[in-house]
N, C-alpha and C positions, 0 to 999 in steps of 0.2 A: 469207304472210310473217308471222312472229310477232314483229315489232318494232312497238312502239306509241309514240306521241308524245302528250304532254299537250296540252291546248288552248293553254296558254301557250307551249309549244315551237313548235307549228304557227304561231301568230300571230307569234312573233319571227322564225322562218325566213322566213315570207311577207314581213315587213317588210324583212329583209335582201335578199331576192331582188328586191323592188320597187325598193329603193334602188340596187342594183347595175345594174338595167335590162337585164340579159341573162342567158341561161342557162336550162336546163330544170329545175333543181332543186339539191338538195344530196346529197352522198355521205357516208354514214356508213361508217366502216371502222375497222380496227385496223392498227397497224404495230409492228414489232419495235423496241423501244427501252427505255431506262430501267433502273432497278434491278430491277424485278419482271418485266420481259420484254416487255410489250406496252403500247401507249398507244392511246387512242381518237383518231380523226381525224374532222373535219367540214370539208368543203370544197365549193365551188361546182362544178357539173357543167354543161358546155356541150354534151356529147353523151353518149348512153347506149350502152354496149357491148352486143354480142349476148348475152353471158352474164349481164349485170347483172339483178338483181331490182329491180322498181320498185313502190313503194308510193305510190299516187296519192291524196293527201289534199287537202282544200279549201285552195287557195292555194299548195300546195307538193307537189313530187314528191320522194320520198326514194329514193335509189338505193344499193344495196348489192351489192358483188361477192361471188361465191360463197365465196371463201376467208374473207372477213370475216364472212359470215353465220353460219358455224360457231360463231364466238365471240360474235356479237351476237344470235343467236336467243333470244327471250324478254326482250330488253332494252327498257326504257322510257326515252325521252329526255324530259327535263323542262327547263324554264327556270326558275331559282329565284334569288331574292335572299336572301343571307345576310349580314346586317350591311351593310357598305359594298360587298360584292362581289356581283356578279350574273353569271350565265352558264348554259351548258348543263350538265346533270348526267345522266350515264349511270347508270341503275339496272339493273345486270346481275346476275341471279340466279346466273350461272355464275362470277362473280368470287369468288375464294377469298382473295385477299390483295392489298393495295395498298401501294406503297412509302410511306415516311414523308413525302415531299414531295407525294404525291398525283398525280404525273405518270404513273405506270405501274401496271399491275395484272397479276395472274396468275390463270389459270383452273384 
C-alpha cells in the first residue's frame, strides 16, 4: 500500500484510539460531496471488511477500502498545527484542484 503517515499523524491517531478504548484502527477514505466533487474521510473502524487493505503501523492500523485507494494511492497523512488550528492534513499528489473553502477536492 502506498499510503504513508508521518510520525505526528501516527502518534495522534494512536492517542485517539487509546482514548476511545475500542476499535481496530481508523479508516481513510473519500466520499462524493462539496463543490469540487470529493472529500477526505477519517473514521474509527470496529471491524475490517474482506476487501479492505490494512496498513499495520506501530500503535495504529489504517484501513482503506479498494474504491478509496484509487484516489488515495500515494497520499501522505500528516498532523499539523497552523496558527491556532491543528488537524490532519492529506498531502495527495493526485489532487488537481481544491474548492475555496477547503472541504473538497478533485483529481
